[in-house]
N, C-alpha and C positions, 0 to 999 in steps of 0.2 A: 128801079130803086132797090137798094140792098135791104134785105130783111134783117131786122134787129130784134133780138129776143126781148129786150127791155120794153119794146113797144107793145108787147102782149101781156104785160104784168096784170095778174088777176084774171086773165082770160083762159080759155080752154086750149090746151096743147095736147094733141093726139099723137102717140108714138107707135109707129109700125115696127114690129119686131122687138117689143119691149122686154122680151125674155133674154135678149142678148146681154153679154157680160157688161158692156159699156152702157147700152141703152137703159138697162134696169137701174143702174146707178144714176144716170141723168134724170130719169123719171123721178127718183126719190129727191134729187137735188132741186128740181123744179118745184116739186110739191112743198119742200121745206122753205122755199123762197116765196110761196104764196100763189103759185099758179094752180089752176084746175087741170089735172092731168088724167088722161085715159090712155089705154094701150090695147094692142092686139098682138097676137103671136100665133104661129102655126101649131105650137105644142105647149102643153102644160109642162112645167119644170120647177125645180126648186127656186129658180130665180123669179119665175112668174109668181110663185107662192109668196116670195119675199116682197114683190111689188104689191101684191094684193094686201099683204099684212100691213103695208104702209098706208092703206086706205085708198089705193088707186084701182079703179075698176079695169079689169082686163078681159077682153073677149078672145076666145080661142077660135082661130080661123080668120083669114083675111077676106073681108066682104066690104063692098062699096059703102053700105050704110054705116059702117063703123066710124066714118069721118064726118057724118052729118052732124052739124052743130059745132064742129071744131073751128077755131080761129086760126090755128097753125098746125101743120102736120110735120113731124120730125121723122126722118127715116135714116137708116144706115146705108153704107155703100153696098151691103149685101142685098138690099131690097131693090129689085129691078124696076125700071120705069113702067113695065107692063103690069106691075102689081095692081090689083083692082082698087085698092084704097088710094094709091097714088093717082091712078087714072081718074077716079071720082073726084079727088081733091082738085085736080087740074080742070075737070069739067065745071066744077062749082066755083072756081076761082079762089080756092083756099090757098093761102101762102104755104110754101113748103121749104124746109131747111134740112140739109144733110147733117148727120150726127156730129161730125168733127167740127163743122162750122159753129154749131151750138156750143160745144165744149170750148172752142177758142174764144167765143164771146163771153162765156161765163168767167173766164180768168182775167178779163179786163178789170182794171182798177185796183189790182193788187200790187203791193210794193215789189213782191217777188212772185214769179210764176215758174215753178220747177216742173219740167217736162222730162219724164224718164222714157227713153226709147231703146230699141234693141230688138233683135230677132227673137230672143227669148230672155226670160228673167225679169221682164218689166213689172209684172204684178207683185212678185215677192219683194223686189227692191223698192217699189213705190210704197208698199205696206210697211216695210222696215223704216223708211224715211218718215212716213206719216206718224208712226208710233213715236219715233225719236223726237220729232218736232212737238208733238203733243206733250210728251213727258218732260221736254226741256222748256216748256212754257211759251212756245211760239204760236199756239192756237191756230193751226193751219185749217184751211178748207181743203177737202180731199175728194178726188174722183179716181176710183180704182176699177180695173176690169175684173174684179172678183170680190168675193164676200170675205170680210175680215172682221172677226168677232170684236176685236179691240175697239173699232170705231162703230160697231153695231150694224155692219153691212158693207156697202161699197162706196158710200159717200159720207162726208162730214161737213157740216157748215160751221166754220170758225170765224175768226176775225178777218179783217181785210188786209192783213200783213202778208201772208203767204198762201198761195194756192199750189197744191201738189197734184199732178195729174200723170196718168199713164198715157204715153203718146204712141199710138199704134201706126206702123208703117203700111198696113193694108190699104191698098188704093191710094197710097201717099197721103192719107188723111192727116198725118202729123204736120203737114205743111200749113194747116189751118191754125196751128197753135201759136201762141205769142209768148215764147219762153224768155225769161231773163236768165234762167239757168237751164241748160240742156245737158242731159246725161245720156251717154250712149254706151250700152253694155256690150254690144257685139254687132257685127255686120256680116250676116251669113245668108245663104240662099234660102228663100221661102217666098210664098205668094207668087209663084212663077206663072200663075194664070193672069197676073197683072204686069209683073216686071219681065223684061226681055231676058235678063241674065244678071249675074252678080255685079257686073259693071253698072247696069242701070240701077240696081239697088243702092250701090255705093254712091252714085251720083245723086240719088234722091236723099240719102242721109246727109250728104254735103249741103244740099239745099235746106234741109231742116236745121242744121247747126248754124247756117248763115243767118237764120232768123234772130239769133241772139244779138242784142245791141252791144255797142262797144263797152258799156259799163257793166255788162253781164259776165257770165261764166259758162264755159263749156268744159265738162268733165267726161273723159272717155277712158275706156279700158285700154291701157297702154300695152297690154299683152296681145291685143288683137291688132294686127298690122293695118287692116282696113279702117278700124276705129281710130287708131292713132293718126292715120293719114288725114282724117277729117280736120285736124287742128291746123293744118298748113294754111297760113295766110289769114286766119281769123283775127279780127281786130280786138276781140274780147279777151278776158283773162282765160288762160288755157291750163287745164289740170289733167293729169293722168293718174290712174289708180291701177293696181295689180300686184302680182307677186314679183315680177322682174325688177332688177335693180335700177332700171332707168325711170321708174315711175315716181311721181310726187308722193302719192299715198301708197304705202306698202304694208303688206302683212309680214312682220318680222318675227322670227322664232316660231314659225307655224307648226303646230302639232295637231293630231287628231286622236280622239278617243276611240274605243272599240266599236262604237256605232257611227263613226264618221263625223263627229261634231268637232269643229275646229276651235282652237284657242290661239291667239296671236297678239302681239303688240302692234298697234296701228301707228306707224311713223309717217310724219310729213317732212319730206326733204331731209331725212336723216334724224329728225327729232321725234322721239317717242311721245305721242300725245295722249294715248289711252290704251287700256288693255281690253280685248274683246274675247268673250267666251260664249260661243253660240250654242243655242239649244237645237237648232235645225242642222241636219247633217248635209254633207256634200261639199266638194271643192268649189262648185259653182256658187254656193252661198257665201263663201269667203269673198268672192268678187262682188256679189250683190251687197254684202255688208260694207265693203270698202267704198262702193259707189254711193251708198246711202250716207256714209260718214262724210265723204267728200262734199256731197250736196248739202248736208246739214251744216257743215262748217261754212259753206259758201253763203248761206242765208243767215248766219250769225248764231247758230246753236253752239253750246259748249261741247267740245269734243269728248270730254270724259263723261258728261251726262248722256250724250248720244250713244257712246259705246256701252254704257250700262243698260240703256234701253234695248240696244241690239241683243244683249245677253238675255233679255226677257222675251224676245220675239218668238212667237209660235206661228206656224204656217197659216197662210190664207187657205180657205177651203179649196179643195181640188188640187192642192200642191202637196204631193206625197202625204196624203191624208189617210190616217188609219180609220177605216169606217166600221170596223167591228171584227169579231172572231166567231166563226161558224164551224162546227164539227172539229174544233181545235185548230182551224186554219185561219191565219191572220189575213185579213182583207185590207188592201190599200188601194187608193186611187190617185192618179196624177193626170193633170191637164195636158201634159206634154203630147204634142201631136206632130212635130216634125222629128226626123231621126235624131238630131242632136239632143233635143229635149228628152226623148225616150231613153237614149243612152245614159243621160245624166240621172234620170229617175231610177233606172236599173242599177246604176253604180251605187246609189244609196241603199236600194233594196238588198243588194248582196251583203251589206254590212249588218243587216238586221238578223236576229236569230231565225233560222229556217232549215228545213230539210230540203224539199224540192222547191225551187223558185219558179213560179208560173208567171209568164208575161202574157197578158191578154191585150191585144192591140186592136183598136178600131181605127183603121186608116181614115184620114180626113181629106175629103175632096179627091175627085178623079185626077184633076190637073196636078195636084201635089204628088200623088202616088206616081204618076207618069214621069214627071220631071225629076223626082228624087228617088226613082225606083232602085237604083244601085245602092243608095244609102240606106234605104229601108231593109235591104237584104241582111245587113249586119248590125242593125241598131239594137237587136235583142240578143246578141251573142252571149251576154252575161246570164241569160235565163237558162234553166234546165229544160223547160217545156214552154212552147209558144202556141197560143191560140189566136187566130185572126178572124175577126168578124167581117161582115160585108162592109164595103166602103161607105162612110157617112157622106152623103152627097152635099149637105149644107145648101149653098146657093146654086149648085150646079145641076145640070141634067146629065144623065148617063150617056156618055159618048159611044158606048158599045164596044170599045176596043181595050178596056182595062177592067179587071175585076180582082177580087182578093185571091181567087184561086191561082192566078198567075204569080202573085207574090208568094203564096205558099209553096208552089212548085220551085221557084227560084231559091227560096230559103232551104228547102229540103235537099237541094243539090249540094249545099255546103255541109251537110251532115247533121244539121240541127233537127231536133224533134219538134215538128210543127204540124198543126192541124187547122183546117178551115172549119170554123163553127159559125155559120152565117148569121144566126139570130141569137138574141140573148138567151132564149130558152135552150137552144142547141149548146151554147157555151156553158150555161149552168149545168145542164145534164152531163156534159163531158167532164167538167170539173168534179162534180159530186161522185161520178163513177170512178175517178182516178186519184183524187187527192187523198192525202193521209194527214192525220193530226201532226202538227209541227210544220206543215208546209206554209208558204207565203204566196198569196195571189196579188199581183199588181195589175190593175186595169189602167189603160192609158188611152187618152184621146180627148179632144175638146168638143166632141159632139155630145151625144147623150149616153155614152158608155158608163157614166157614173150611175145611171139608172140600174145597171146590172148589179152593182154593189147593193143598192137599195132592195132590189128584187131578191137577191140571195139572203140578205138579212131578214127580210120579211118572211121568207119561207122557213128560215131557222134551221136548227140542228135536225139531222136525220131525215130531211125532206127528200122525197123521190117523186119524179115526174110521173 
């Protein structure tokens, strides 16, 4: 018998890995809907702190007894069947549900379910869209894979008209969604521990967009050939967005200021519908904004109102976030963890005032580094100095045939100034020994590299190990 979240209303739901970007948001959403929620995670983090601040008890460390008394256990695809809490739940006969199944069920019953997918840019675009729909009076319910101050975190409970969700391709979890509007930002190589190759990725995205019913809408980045190809044969309404002339939604008269913030007229099939002046920099944010505008229009928001909201949008946490200034050095952090995302973050960093630009990379998962090794070599070309920490294992075990030193050696052969600083203490010590006032440091990764920014800020000016 299929497990249905509604059958557990008012009962205890335990969430394994509650500190994850999506899981933390779902925990808050369930609590707001009246469920009793508990959680566990291997590490304390700012997301765990946010979950606790919502009144949800969290245990650090995965132990069998954590599930005792639970009526339902929710886990993400990153939590293996061998996890002691999952094993104990199975022994006790406690129902279990994967994270994406829960998210798909939570969007049932809404007039519109907007699911934003893509290899990168999902969180920022979903947040842009969420803000626009709130400010245009559509009162959306929202689930984000990041923390957004405008909605007070990663979730928002609104009316039953529109549900906006980030739809992740990891382990094909977005196939559990029930979109009436599907947005695809890009289709590129990533998560190659699960996907065979780029063709497998594209095929899975095609299955995702096929979930849209005939009365729905599929909006894709028309400048991305793989994304555009997804529209072929779809029975629903098909929309493209981008800079190229073939797109339905286009950025016309596009200009950038000295910090890389774009202004443009948003035109739909040749008709200017609104003017957009972004506060967030980067060419990629032009595409994100067009995607949000296309989706907002698809669910009935006024285009001019949505465009005005986009002009007020400020980044989600961990997206080119200025975390402070220490010793006259500006510290930034970005969640980017594949080479394309890191190149994008550094393209924005180059436009900010700086003397020496420091890129601090925490490579994420052994499988990603192995499969995208050649791309990693040049993703930090825009930086003056590169520091690389040890690989963040996340859900993986060390295979013994890849490590950060190999990446450092390959980058050094290109002539780049690069150093292996395995730990956060090593990295901070190297930075403090070599940085100068006026420099800019950008840390990058979706592991716990943001903790380095917190550590440096906590130590403050003039600190020495």
